[in-house]
C-alpha positions as CSV (number, residue, x, y, z in Angstrom):
1,M,0.0,0.0,0.0
2,S,1.1,3.5,-0.7
3,A,2.1,5.7,2.2
4,R,-0.3,8.4,3.4
5,D,0.7,11.9,4.4
6,P,1.3,11.4,8.2
7,I,1.4,15.3,8.6
8,A,-1.8,15.7,7.0
9,D,-3.3,12.9,9.1
10,L,-2.1,14.6,12.3
11,R,-3.6,17.8,11.3
12,R,-6.8,16.4,10.3
13,I,-7.1,14.5,13.7
14,A,-6.5,17.9,15.4
15,F,-9.0,19.6,13.3
16,L,-11.7,17.0,14.2
17,L,-10.7,17.1,18.0
18,E,-11.1,20.9,17.8
19,R,-14.5,20.6,16.0
20,A,-15.7,18.2,18.7
21,N,-14.6,20.7,21.4
22,E,-12.4,18.1,23.0
23,A,-9.8,18.9,25.6
24,T,-6.9,21.2,24.7
25,Y,-4.2,18.9,25.7
26,R,-5.4,16.3,23.3
27,V,-5.5,18.8,20.3
28,R,-2.0,20.1,21.4
29,A,-0.5,16.6,21.2
30,F,-1.5,16.3,17.5
31,R,-0.6,19.8,16.4
32,S,2.6,19.7,18.3
33,A,3.6,16.4,16.7
34,A,2.7,17.7,13.1
35,K,4.8,20.8,13.8
36,T,7.8,18.9,14.9
37,L,7.7,16.3,12.1
38,G,6.9,18.9,9.5
39,A,10.2,20.5,10.1
40,L,12.0,17.2,9.2
41,P,12.8,15.6,6.0
42,A,10.3,12.9,5.1
43,A,13.0,10.3,4.9
44,E,14.1,11.0,8.4
45,V,10.4,10.7,9.5
46,A,10.1,7.3,7.8
47,E,13.4,6.1,9.2
48,R,12.5,7.1,12.8
49,A,9.0,5.3,12.4
50,R,10.8,2.3,11.0
51,T,13.3,2.1,14.0
52,G,10.8,3.2,16.6
53,K,12.7,6.4,17.4
54,L,9.8,9.0,16.7
55,T,9.1,9.4,20.4
56,E,12.6,10.6,20.9
57,L,11.5,13.8,19.3
58,S,10.0,16.6,21.5
59,G,6.4,16.8,21.0
60,V,5.9,13.3,19.8
61,G,4.3,10.7,22.0
62,D,3.2,7.1,21.7
63,V,-0.1,7.8,20.4
64,T,1.0,10.4,17.7
65,A,3.9,8.0,16.8
66,R,1.5,5.2,16.3
67,C,-0.7,7.3,14.0
68,V,2.4,8.3,11.9
69,A,3.5,4.6,11.6
70,E,0.1,3.6,10.4
71,S,0.0,6.5,7.8
72,L,3.4,5.5,6.4
73,A,2.1,2.0,6.2
74,G,-0.7,3.3,3.9
75,E,-3.3,2.8,6.5
76,E,-5.8,5.3,7.8
77,P,-4.7,5.8,11.5
78,V,-7.2,4.0,13.9
79,Y,-7.5,7.3,15.8
80,L,-8.7,9.3,12.8
81,R,-10.9,6.4,11.7
82,R,-12.7,6.4,15.2
83,L,-13.2,10.2,15.0
84,L,-14.6,10.1,11.3
85,A,-17.0,7.2,12.5
86,T,-18.3,9.3,15.4
87,E,-19.0,12.6,13.6
88,G,-22.3,14.5,14.2
89,T,-25.6,13.9,12.2
90,D,-26.3,15.5,8.9
91,L,-28.0,19.0,8.8
92,D,-31.6,19.1,7.9
93,E,-32.4,20.6,4.6
94,A,-33.3,24.1,5.7
95,A,-30.0,24.3,7.8
96,A,-27.9,22.8,5.0
97,K,-29.2,25.2,2.5
98,L,-28.3,28.2,4.7
99,R,-24.8,26.6,5.5
100,D,-24.3,26.1,1.8
101,A,-25.0,29.9,1.3
102,L,-22.4,31.1,3.7
103,R,-19.2,32.5,2.1
104,G,-17.2,33.4,5.1
105,D,-16.9,33.8,8.9
106,C,-16.9,37.2,10.5
107,H,-15.8,36.4,13.9
108,T,-12.5,34.4,14.6
109,H,-9.5,34.6,16.8
110,S,-5.7,33.8,16.5
111,D,-2.8,33.3,18.8
112,W,-2.3,37.1,18.7
113,S,-5.1,37.3,21.4
114,D,-6.6,34.1,23.0
115,G,-6.9,31.9,20.1
116,G,-4.6,28.7,19.9
117,S,-3.3,28.8,16.3
118,P,-1.4,31.3,14.1
119,I,-3.2,33.4,11.7
120,E,-1.9,31.4,8.7
121,E,-3.3,28.1,10.2
122,M,-6.7,29.7,10.7
123,A,-6.8,31.0,7.2
124,L,-5.7,27.7,5.5
125,A,-8.4,25.9,7.5
126,A,-11.0,28.2,6.1
127,V,-9.7,27.7,2.6
128,E,-10.1,23.9,3.2
129,L,-13.6,24.4,4.3
130,G,-14.5,26.3,1.2
131,H,-14.8,29.7,2.6
132,E,-14.2,32.5,0.2
133,Y,-12.9,34.7,3.1
134,L,-12.2,34.9,6.8
135,V,-12.4,38.0,9.1
136,L,-9.8,38.0,11.8
137,T,-11.3,39.7,14.9
138,D,-8.9,39.3,17.8
139,H,-9.8,41.1,21.0
140,S,-9.2,44.7,22.0
141,P,-6.9,45.9,24.7
142,R,-9.3,46.3,27.7
143,L,-9.7,42.3,27.8
144,K,-6.4,41.7,29.3
145,V,-7.2,38.0,30.1
146,A,-7.5,37.4,26.4
147,R,-4.3,39.4,25.5
148,G,-6.3,42.0,23.8
149,L,-4.4,44.0,21.0
150,T,-3.2,47.5,21.8
151,A,-3.2,50.0,19.1
152,E,0.4,49.3,18.4
153,R,0.0,45.5,18.1
154,L,-3.2,45.9,16.0
155,R,-1.2,48.1,13.5
156,K,1.4,45.3,13.4
157,Q,-1.2,42.8,12.9
158,L,-2.7,44.7,9.9
159,D,0.8,44.7,8.1
160,H,1.0,40.9,9.0
161,V,-2.4,40.2,7.5
162,A,-1.4,42.0,4.2
163,A,1.6,39.7,4.0
164,V,-0.4,36.6,4.8
165,N,-2.8,37.6,2.1
166,E,0.0,37.6,-0.5
167,A,0.7,34.1,0.2
168,L,-2.9,32.5,0.4
169,P,-4.6,30.8,-2.7
170,K,-6.1,33.1,-5.2
171,G,-9.8,33.7,-4.6
172,F,-9.5,33.8,-0.9
173,R,-9.2,36.9,1.3
174,L,-8.3,37.3,4.8
175,L,-10.2,40.4,6.0
176,T,-9.1,42.6,8.9
177,G,-11.2,43.2,11.9
178,I,-11.5,43.2,15.7
179,E,-13.9,42.0,18.5
180,V,-13.9,45.2,20.3
181,D,-15.2,45.5,23.9
182,I,-18.2,47.7,24.4
183,L,-17.2,49.5,27.4
184,A,-19.4,50.7,30.4
185,D,-20.3,53.8,28.9
186,G,-21.0,52.3,25.4
187,S,-17.8,53.4,23.7
188,L,-15.7,51.1,21.8
189,D,-12.3,49.8,23.1
190,Q,-9.9,51.0,20.3
191,D,-8.7,54.1,18.6
192,E,-11.2,55.5,16.1
193,D,-8.6,55.8,13.3
194,L,-7.9,52.1,13.6
195,L,-11.5,51.2,13.8
196,A,-12.0,53.1,10.5
197,R,-9.2,51.2,8.8
198,L,-10.7,47.7,9.6
199,D,-12.9,45.8,7.2
200,V,-15.3,44.5,10.0
201,V,-15.9,45.5,13.5
202,V,-17.6,43.1,15.9
203,G,-18.6,44.7,19.2
204,S,-19.3,42.6,22.4
205,V,-20.0,43.1,26.1
206,H,-17.4,41.1,28.0
207,S,-17.6,42.9,31.5
208,G,-20.4,44.2,33.7
209,L,-22.6,41.4,32.4
210,N,-24.9,41.6,35.5
211,D,-25.6,45.3,35.1
212,D,-29.2,46.3,35.5
213,R,-31.6,46.3,32.5
214,A,-31.6,50.0,32.0
215,K,-27.8,50.5,32.2
216,M,-27.2,47.6,29.9
217,T,-29.7,48.9,27.4
218,R,-28.1,52.4,27.4
219,R,-24.7,50.8,27.0
220,M,-25.7,48.7,24.1
221,L,-27.6,51.5,22.3
222,T,-24.8,53.9,22.5
223,A,-22.5,51.3,20.8
224,I,-24.9,50.4,18.2
225,A,-25.1,54.0,17.2
226,N,-21.4,54.1,16.7
227,P,-20.7,54.2,12.9
228,H,-17.8,51.9,13.3
229,L,-19.7,49.0,14.7
230,D,-20.9,46.5,12.1
231,I,-21.9,43.4,14.1
232,L,-23.3,43.1,17.6
233,G,-21.5,40.0,19.0
234,H,-23.1,37.3,21.4
235,C,-25.6,39.9,22.7
236,T,-26.7,38.1,25.9
237,G,-23.4,37.0,27.0
238,R,-24.8,33.7,28.2
239,M,-23.0,30.4,28.7
240,V,-25.4,27.4,28.5
241,S,-22.9,24.7,29.2
242,S,-19.5,24.1,30.8
243,R,-16.5,22.5,29.1
244,P,-15.0,19.5,30.9
245,A,-13.7,20.2,34.3
246,G,-10.2,21.5,34.3
247,V,-10.3,22.2,30.5
248,T,-10.5,25.4,28.7
249,G,-11.3,24.1,25.2
250,P,-8.9,24.3,22.1
251,G,-7.2,27.5,22.1
252,D,-9.4,29.4,24.4
253,K,-6.6,30.6,26.8
254,G,-8.4,33.1,28.9
255,H,-11.9,31.2,29.2
256,R,-12.9,29.2,32.2
257,A,-15.5,26.5,32.2
258,R,-18.7,27.8,33.6
259,T,-22.4,28.5,32.9
260,R,-23.8,32.1,32.9
261,K,-27.2,33.5,32.8
262,E,-28.3,36.0,30.0
263,S,-27.6,39.8,30.5
264,E,-30.8,41.8,30.9
265,F,-31.5,44.6,28.4
266,D,-34.6,45.8,26.6
267,A,-34.4,43.5,23.4
268,D,-37.0,45.5,21.5
269,A,-35.1,48.7,21.7
270,V,-31.8,47.1,21.1
271,F,-32.9,45.2,18.0
272,A,-34.9,48.3,16.8
273,A,-31.6,50.2,17.0
274,C,-29.7,47.5,15.1
275,A,-32.3,47.7,12.2
276,E,-32.2,51.5,12.2
277,H,-28.5,51.7,12.1
278,D,-28.1,48.5,10.0
279,V,-25.9,46.6,12.6
280,A,-26.1,42.9,12.1
281,V,-27.0,40.7,15.1
282,E,-24.6,37.9,15.5
283,I,-25.8,34.4,15.6
284,N,-23.0,33.0,17.7
285,S,-22.3,29.2,16.7
286,R,-20.2,28.2,19.8
287,P,-22.0,25.2,21.4
288,E,-21.4,26.6,24.9
289,R,-23.0,30.0,23.9
290,Q,-25.9,29.4,21.5
291,D,-26.2,33.1,21.7
292,P,-28.7,34.8,21.1
293,P,-31.4,32.2,22.3
294,K,-34.0,31.4,19.6
295,R,-36.7,33.7,21.1
296,L,-34.4,36.6,20.6
297,I,-33.4,35.5,17.1
298,R,-37.1,35.6,16.3
299,L,-37.5,39.0,17.9
300,A,-34.5,40.4,15.8
301,L,-35.9,39.0,12.7
302,E,-39.4,40.6,13.3
303,A,-37.5,43.9,13.9
304,G,-35.8,43.7,10.5
305,C,-32.4,43.1,11.5
306,R,-29.6,41.6,9.5
307,F,-27.5,38.7,11.0
308,A,-24.2,37.2,10.8
309,I,-23.7,33.4,11.4
310,D,-20.4,33.2,13.0
311,T,-18.3,30.7,14.8
312,D,-16.2,32.8,17.2
313,A,-13.6,30.2,16.4
314,H,-10.4,30.1,18.6
315,A,-8.9,27.2,16.7
316,P,-9.0,25.8,13.2
317,G,-11.4,23.0,13.8
318,Q,-13.9,25.4,15.3
319,L,-14.3,27.1,12.0
320,D,-16.6,24.2,11.0
321,W,-19.0,25.1,14.0
322,Q,-21.3,27.3,11.6
323,R,-23.4,24.4,11.2
324,F,-24.7,24.8,14.9
325,G,-25.6,28.4,14.1
326,C,-27.4,27.6,10.9
327,E,-29.4,25.0,12.7
328,R,-30.6,27.6,15.1
329,A,-31.1,30.2,12.5
330,A,-33.3,27.8,10.2
331,L,-35.3,26.9,13.1
332,C,-36.2,30.5,13.5
333,G,-36.9,31.0,9.8
334,V,-33.9,33.3,9.2
335,P,-33.6,33.6,5.3
336,A,-30.1,33.6,3.6
337,N,-30.7,37.0,2.2
338,R,-30.8,38.5,5.7
339,V,-27.3,37.1,6.7
340,V,-24.4,39.3,5.8
341,N,-21.8,36.5,5.4
342,T,-23.8,35.0,2.6
343,W,-22.4,38.0,0.6
344,T,-19.2,38.2,-1.3
345,A,-16.3,39.8,0.3
346,D,-16.5,42.8,-1.8
347,R,-20.2,43.3,-0.9
348,L,-19.4,42.9,2.8
349,V,-16.6,45.4,2.8
350,K,-18.6,47.8,0.8
351,W,-21.5,47.5,3.4
352,T,-19.2,48.0,6.3
353,A,-17.4,51.1,4.5
354,G,-20.8,52.5,3.7
355,R,-21.9,52.3,7.4
356,S,-18.8,54.2,8.5
């Protein structure tokens, strides 16, 4: 049998583990092994596998070495086979149709803030999923637990994104963006001149989530009226489930496992403002968020809002979580023509630029 590509198999296993929201240490084991072995000549990897010396390398353990040996023998690794056999169920027709209409993802993170992977890995994973674009939205400076980007670091990231785009496949674009904190007074946590340079600005509340209804409503309405804000991120801030005890989830460096109730705000007023100012309401696809809940998605739909179905991915495998957001959107009757990331990159950027 012809040998398989062991590096590709290790990366595929890591991707599937991330998509399943498995523990960080499991994902790291396969990504670390892939990185270590990818830096070696193929002949050396094969020789080490033949002589049982793969585990002498830093980052390669017994399980990953066994996967490499099986790949080089032309066999699909048992670990990979088991993951593929336990993948989730198919989407129903309405959700599948909506998922097929999506062209990109407007809310993602890299290791520049609290993500677990380099920008390049996130972009290439998006290419492999068939996306036409990916918006990079690392955190803003006030969220220190997530290594939020200062103005200086964000400027450096913009230069880096430009360089990455030069190396990416033709037809795919990495768009600039930020997940900016909505501060207590409703202002956005980044310099105005930088917000104006970005392709997409997602604004989210990350602090003071227990503020009273009136205060939270004023805070959100002020942010929505800001011409730089394009998408209102995970609007209730809720967490409906915890990750496994002691595990933060792949790539989520600053996130603790917990549940959290919804923030209280005047949803009618907030969604009316989103419709008036043409700010899209995010349908966050993270399994532990499911934010907003379905009753609020329906309310936003009735208010005339646009939507963005995003993953809030912190690792490459999580980019395939859009299916979860599509399922909830389809159940609420959200049509594709109300979802901004069904648009081309050109149309999306034209819309955000026109809003500013």
